[in-house]
C-alpha positions in Angstrom: -26.2 50.4 59.2 -26.6 50.8 55.5 -23.8 49.7 53.2 -23.3 52.1 50.4 -21.8 51.2 47.1 -19.9 53.4 44.7 -20.5 53.1 41.0 -17.1 53.1 39.2 -18.0 53.7 35.6 -15.7 53.0 32.6 -16.9 53.9 29.1 -15.3 52.1 26.1 -16.1 54.5 23.3 -14.3 52.4 20.7 -16.4 49.3 21.3 -19.5 51.1 22.5 -19.6 49.4 25.9 -20.1 50.7 29.4 -18.8 48.9 32.5 -20.1 49.7 35.9 -18.1 48.2 38.8 -19.9 48.4 42.1 -17.6 48.6 45.1 -17.5 50.0 48.6 -15.0 52.7 47.5 -13.6 54.4 44.4 -11.3 51.9 42.7 -7.9 52.6 41.1 -7.6 52.2 37.3 -5.7 49.0 37.8 -8.4 47.5 40.1 -11.1 48.6 37.6 -9.5 47.1 34.5 -8.6 43.9 36.4 -12.2 43.4 37.6 -13.5 44.0 34.1 -11.0 41.6 32.5 -11.8 38.9 35.0 -15.5 39.3 34.4 -15.1 39.1 30.6 -13.0 36.0 30.9 -15.5 34.4 33.3 -18.3 35.1 30.8 -16.3 33.7 27.9 -17.2 36.4 25.4 -17.0 40.2 25.4 -20.2 42.2 25.8 -22.1 43.2 22.7 -21.9 46.7 21.3 -24.0 49.1 23.4 -24.2 46.6 26.3 -23.9 47.8 29.9 -22.1 45.3 32.1 -22.5 45.7 35.9 -19.9 44.0 38.0 -19.8 43.6 41.8 -16.3 44.1 43.3 -15.8 42.6 46.8 -12.2 43.8 47.3 -8.7 42.5 46.6 -8.5 38.8 46.1 -5.1 37.4 46.7 -4.3 33.7 46.7 -2.3 32.4 49.6 0.8 31.8 47.5 0.8 35.1 45.8 2.6 37.0 48.6 5.3 34.4 48.9 8.7 34.9 47.3 9.4 32.7 44.2 11.1 29.5 45.2 10.1 29.8 48.9 9.1 26.6 50.6 5.6 26.5 52.1 5.4 26.1 55.9 
C-alpha cells in the first residue's frame, strides 16, 4: 500500500521564505507553525531569503510527562 504525503505549504512573504511541511494529512495552523519553529531551532539559524525549507512531520510528539497535571506524583 502506497503511503501518500500531503504538502502543507506556508509562504512567508515578509522574509521571502517558503516552508513545505510533509505530513500524512492536512495540518492545522498551530501544528504547521510548531513544526516550522522546531525545525528552525534545530538548525540553529533561520533559512536564507528565498530559501525553500522542506520538513517531514511524523505526527504529534508528546512527552510522557506532558499529559500529567502539574504537581502530580509519577507512578
